C-alpha positions as CSV (number, residue, x, y, z in Angstrom):
1,M,31.2,-12.4,-6.8
2,I,30.9,-12.2,-3.0
3,L,32.5,-8.7,-3.0
4,M,30.1,-7.5,-5.6
5,L,27.1,-8.9,-3.6
6,L,28.5,-7.1,-0.6
7,A,28.9,-3.9,-2.6
8,H,25.2,-4.2,-3.7
9,V,24.1,-4.5,0.0
10,L,26.2,-1.5,1.0
11,I,24.9,0.6,-1.8
12,A,21.3,-0.5,-0.9
13,L,21.8,0.6,2.7
14,A,23.7,3.8,2.1
15,M,22.1,5.4,-1.0
16,P,18.6,5.7,0.7
17,I,20.3,8.3,2.9
18,L,22.6,9.9,0.4
19,M,20.1,10.3,-2.5
20,P,17.5,12.3,-0.4
21,G,20.5,14.4,0.9
22,L,21.6,15.1,-2.7
23,V,18.0,16.0,-3.6
24,N,17.7,18.5,-0.7
25,R,21.1,20.1,-1.4
26,T,20.2,20.5,-5.1
27,K,16.9,22.2,-4.2
28,S,18.7,24.5,-1.8
29,L,21.2,25.5,-4.4
30,W,18.4,26.3,-6.8
31,A,16.8,28.4,-4.1
32,G,20.1,30.3,-3.4
33,R,20.5,28.7,0.1
34,K,23.3,26.7,1.6
35,G,20.9,24.0,2.6
36,P,21.2,21.1,5.0
37,P,24.2,18.8,5.2
38,L,24.4,15.9,2.8
39,L,23.9,13.4,5.7
40,Q,21.0,15.3,7.3
41,P,18.6,12.4,6.5
42,L,20.9,10.2,8.7
43,W,20.8,12.6,11.6
44,D,17.0,12.8,11.2
45,L,16.7,9.0,11.3
46,R,18.9,8.9,14.4
47,R,16.8,11.6,16.1
48,L,13.6,9.6,15.4
49,L,15.1,6.4,16.6
50,H,15.7,8.0,20.0
51,K,12.1,9.1,20.4
52,R,9.2,7.2,21.8
53,A,6.3,6.3,19.5
54,V,2.9,7.7,20.4
55,Y,-0.3,5.8,19.4
56,S,-3.9,6.8,19.0
57,V,-6.4,5.0,21.3
58,V,-8.3,3.6,18.2
59,T,-5.3,1.9,16.6
60,T,-4.8,-1.9,16.5
61,P,-1.5,-3.9,16.2
62,L,-1.9,-3.5,12.5
63,F,-0.9,0.1,12.8
64,R,2.3,-0.8,14.7
65,A,3.2,-3.6,12.3
66,G,2.6,-1.5,9.1
67,P,5.9,0.5,9.1
68,W,8.0,-2.6,9.7
69,V,6.3,-4.6,6.9
70,V,6.8,-1.6,4.6
71,L,10.5,-1.4,5.5
72,G,11.0,-5.1,5.2
73,A,9.3,-5.3,1.8
74,S,11.3,-2.4,0.5
75,L,14.5,-4.0,1.7
76,I,13.7,-7.2,-0.1
77,A,12.8,-5.3,-3.3
78,A,16.1,-3.5,-3.1
79,L,18.0,-6.8,-2.8
80,I,16.1,-8.2,-5.9
81,A,16.7,-5.1,-8.1
82,P,19.9,-5.7,-10.1
83,I,21.4,-2.2,-9.5
84,L,24.9,-3.4,-10.5
85,G,23.7,-5.1,-13.7
86,P,23.7,-8.9,-14.1
87,L,23.9,-9.7,-10.4
88,A,21.7,-9.4,-7.3
89,P,21.8,-10.9,-3.8
90,L,18.3,-12.3,-4.3
91,Q,18.0,-13.8,-7.7
92,F,15.7,-16.5,-9.0
93,S,13.5,-17.4,-11.9
94,H,10.9,-14.8,-12.6
95,D,11.9,-12.8,-9.5
96,F,10.7,-9.6,-11.3
97,I,7.1,-10.7,-10.5
98,F,8.1,-11.1,-6.9
99,F,9.8,-7.7,-7.0
100,A,6.6,-6.0,-8.3
101,Y,4.3,-7.5,-5.7
102,T,6.8,-7.0,-2.9
103,L,6.5,-3.3,-3.5
104,G,2.7,-3.9,-3.8
105,L,2.8,-5.5,-0.3
106,A,4.6,-2.4,1.0
107,R,1.9,-0.1,-0.5
108,L,-0.9,-2.3,0.9
109,F,0.4,-2.2,4.5
110,L,1.1,1.6,4.1
111,M,-2.5,2.1,3.3
112,L,-3.8,-0.3,5.9
113,S,-1.8,1.3,8.7
114,A,-3.2,4.7,7.5
115,L,-6.8,3.4,7.5
116,D,-6.3,1.8,11.0
117,V,-6.0,5.3,12.5
118,G,-9.7,6.1,11.7
119,S,-8.8,9.5,10.3
120,S,-10.7,10.8,7.3
121,F,-7.6,12.6,6.1
122,E,-5.4,9.5,6.2
123,G,-8.2,7.5,4.5
124,M,-8.2,10.1,1.7
125,G,-4.5,9.7,1.3
126,A,-4.9,5.9,1.2
127,A,-7.6,6.2,-1.5
128,R,-5.3,8.4,-3.6
129,E,-2.4,5.9,-3.2
130,A,-4.6,3.0,-4.3
131,S,-5.8,4.9,-7.4
132,F,-2.3,6.0,-8.4
133,T,-1.0,2.4,-7.9
134,S,-3.4,1.2,-10.5
135,F,-1.4,3.3,-13.1
136,I,2.0,2.4,-11.8
137,E,1.9,-1.4,-12.0
138,P,1.0,-1.6,-15.7
139,A,3.9,0.6,-16.6
140,L,6.3,-1.6,-14.7
141,F,5.1,-4.8,-16.2
142,L,5.1,-3.4,-19.7
143,L,8.6,-2.3,-19.1
144,I,9.6,-5.8,-17.9
145,G,7.9,-7.2,-21.0
146,S,9.9,-4.9,-23.2
147,A,13.1,-6.2,-21.6
148,M,12.0,-9.8,-22.1
149,V,11.2,-9.3,-25.8
150,A,14.4,-7.4,-26.4
151,G,16.8,-9.8,-24.6
152,G,15.0,-12.7,-22.9
153,G,16.1,-14.0,-19.6
154,S,14.2,-15.5,-16.7
155,S,15.4,-13.3,-13.8
156,F,15.6,-9.5,-13.3
157,A,19.4,-9.5,-13.5
158,E,19.4,-11.6,-16.7
159,L,16.9,-9.2,-18.3
160,I,19.3,-6.3,-17.7
161,A,22.3,-8.3,-19.0
162,D,20.5,-9.6,-22.1
163,M,19.0,-6.2,-22.9
164,H,22.5,-4.6,-23.0
165,R,23.4,-7.2,-25.7
166,S,20.2,-6.7,-27.7
167,K,20.3,-4.7,-30.9
168,A,17.2,-2.9,-29.7
169,F,19.0,-1.5,-26.6
170,V,20.2,1.7,-28.4
171,W,16.6,2.6,-29.1
172,L,15.0,1.4,-25.9
173,A,17.4,2.7,-23.3
174,L,16.2,6.3,-23.1
175,P,12.5,5.6,-23.2
176,C,13.0,2.9,-20.5
177,V,14.9,5.3,-18.3
178,A,12.1,7.9,-18.7
179,V,9.5,5.4,-17.6
180,L,11.7,4.3,-14.6
181,F,12.2,8.0,-13.6
182,V,8.4,8.6,-13.5
183,L,8.0,5.4,-11.5
184,L,10.6,6.7,-9.1
185,Q,8.6,9.9,-8.7
186,A,5.4,8.0,-8.0
187,E,6.9,5.3,-5.7
188,A,9.1,7.7,-3.6
189,A,6.3,10.4,-3.4
190,R,8.3,13.1,-5.3
191,V,7.2,16.1,-7.4
192,P,5.2,16.3,-9.6
193,V,3.2,13.2,-8.4
194,D,3.5,14.2,-4.7
195,D,5.2,16.8,-2.6
196,P,7.1,15.5,0.4
197,L,7.3,18.9,1.9
198,T,3.7,20.0,1.7
199,H,1.8,20.8,4.9
200,L,-1.7,21.1,3.3
201,E,-3.5,17.9,4.1
202,L,-6.0,18.3,1.2
203,T,-3.2,17.8,-1.3
204,M,-1.1,15.2,0.5
205,V,-0.8,11.6,-0.7
206,H,2.1,9.8,1.1
207,E,2.7,12.3,3.8
208,V,-0.9,12.3,5.0
209,M,-0.7,8.5,5.5
210,V,2.2,8.8,7.9
211,L,0.9,11.7,10.0
212,D,0.2,9.5,13.0
213,H,3.5,7.6,12.9
214,S,6.2,8.8,15.2
215,G,9.5,7.8,16.6
216,P,11.2,4.6,15.2
217,E,8.1,3.8,13.1
218,L,8.3,7.2,11.3
219,A,12.0,6.5,10.8
220,A,11.1,3.2,9.2
221,M,8.7,4.9,6.8
222,Q,11.2,7.5,5.8
223,Y,13.9,5.0,5.2
224,A,11.6,2.9,3.2
225,A,10.8,5.9,0.9
226,G,14.5,6.4,0.4
227,L,14.9,2.7,-0.4
228,K,12.3,3.0,-3.2
229,M,14.1,6.0,-4.6
230,M,17.4,4.0,-4.4
231,T,15.8,1.0,-6.1
232,Y,14.5,2.8,-9.1
233,G,17.7,4.9,-9.3
234,G,19.7,1.7,-9.3
235,L,17.6,0.3,-12.1
236,I,18.3,3.4,-14.2
237,A,22.0,3.0,-13.3
238,A,21.9,-0.6,-14.4
239,L,20.5,0.4,-17.8
240,L,22.9,3.3,-18.4
241,N,26.1,1.9,-16.8
242,P,28.6,1.4,-19.7
243,F,31.0,-0.8,-17.6
244,D,30.8,-4.6,-17.5
245,L,30.7,-6.0,-13.9
246,A,32.6,-9.1,-15.0
247,T,35.6,-7.3,-16.7
248,A,35.7,-4.0,-14.7
249,P,34.0,-4.5,-11.4
250,L,35.4,-1.4,-9.7
251,A,34.5,0.8,-12.6
252,A,31.0,-0.7,-12.7
253,V,30.4,0.0,-9.0
254,L,31.7,3.6,-9.3
255,G,29.6,4.1,-12.4
256,T,26.5,2.9,-10.6
257,L,27.2,5.3,-7.7
258,L,27.7,8.2,-10.2
259,I,24.6,7.6,-12.2
260,M,22.5,7.2,-9.0
261,S,23.8,10.5,-7.8
262,L,23.0,12.1,-11.1
263,V,19.4,10.7,-10.8
264,A,19.1,12.3,-7.4
265,L,20.4,15.6,-8.9
266,A,17.8,15.3,-11.6
267,V,15.0,14.7,-9.0
268,G,16.2,17.8,-7.2
269,C,16.2,19.9,-10.4
270,V,12.7,18.7,-11.4
271,E,11.4,19.6,-7.9
272,S,13.0,23.0,-8.1
273,L,11.8,23.9,-11.6
274,M,8.2,22.7,-11.6
275,A,5.3,22.6,-9.2
276,R,3.4,19.5,-8.2
277,L,0.7,18.6,-10.7
278,R,-3.0,19.2,-9.9
279,M,-4.5,16.0,-8.4
280,R,-6.7,15.4,-11.5
281,L,-3.7,15.5,-13.8
282,V,-1.6,12.9,-11.9
283,P,-3.5,9.9,-13.3
284,R,-3.0,11.3,-16.8
285,Y,0.7,11.8,-16.2
286,L,1.0,8.1,-15.0
287,M,-1.1,6.9,-17.9
288,L,1.3,8.6,-20.3
289,T,4.1,6.6,-18.7
290,S,2.2,3.3,-19.2
291,L,1.6,4.4,-22.9
292,L,5.4,5.0,-23.3
293,A,6.1,1.6,-21.7
294,A,3.6,0.0,-24.2
295,L,5.4,1.7,-27.1
296,C,8.7,0.3,-25.8
297,L,7.2,-3.2,-25.8
298,G,5.8,-2.7,-29.3
299,G,9.1,-1.2,-30.5
300,A,11.1,-4.0,-29.1
301,G,9.1,-6.6,-30.9
302,W,9.1,-4.7,-34.2
303,M,12.9,-4.1,-34.1
304,L,13.6,-7.7,-33.5
305,R,11.4,-8.8,-36.4
306,T,13.1,-6.5,-38.9
């Protein structure tokens, strides 16, 4: 068990670097270019850590604290998420509620640090982030409710384990993966919800909120975004991984890494084959995700009654 917990921690620390690297390489291949090295995000983080942060004269200590609260909250959420299945380093009763609001705390400090700059552009990005968040959380809680109806369990890890043993799992697995994939796009600021490479401030969401961050604080923000991608990719892997952690631990770990890598490839393919949605269409896209999660909840209850 200790080795599996250590594997969870190592995956949580390494995949936020490897998954964005895979996304960038995939997009480069679609564009017919060689692209950056797989570990380019690591070298970017190292470069930022060696730079000095620059602050606006209107900022308060809240601006400096924001990136580190975002990073700490994202790390805690990554340790709660059962990416290896029925096991997580931080596991307790109803920890999925703590998981959801830990990510909510990260979003709150991301928006507060953006507003603390006093820039109208960053305030615009914070307002968009707040409005999109109102569509993300219902989908997550409806998905958790589906898992509770299908299998029971009082912790996040138990929900995943019991859902695999439920007779409704065959019908719920793919819709749940679809919901988690859209949540990944929203939380990690990926296309079609947001575009991490855009330079047009009028269309930015996440990137406009970190415009004034620099040096180590910008590195913290970028790594936190990778952690969110890893967390939701890990939840998808926990649902799709066919290997049991108790009977085949090595195969379960390798299966998790493979599925998370495939999720990164899927993100890269989506970003290569479609453009970012118009701003007015993003709420509809996220509302459809909540509707799909609600259908999962209703379907889980109906299948268990029949």
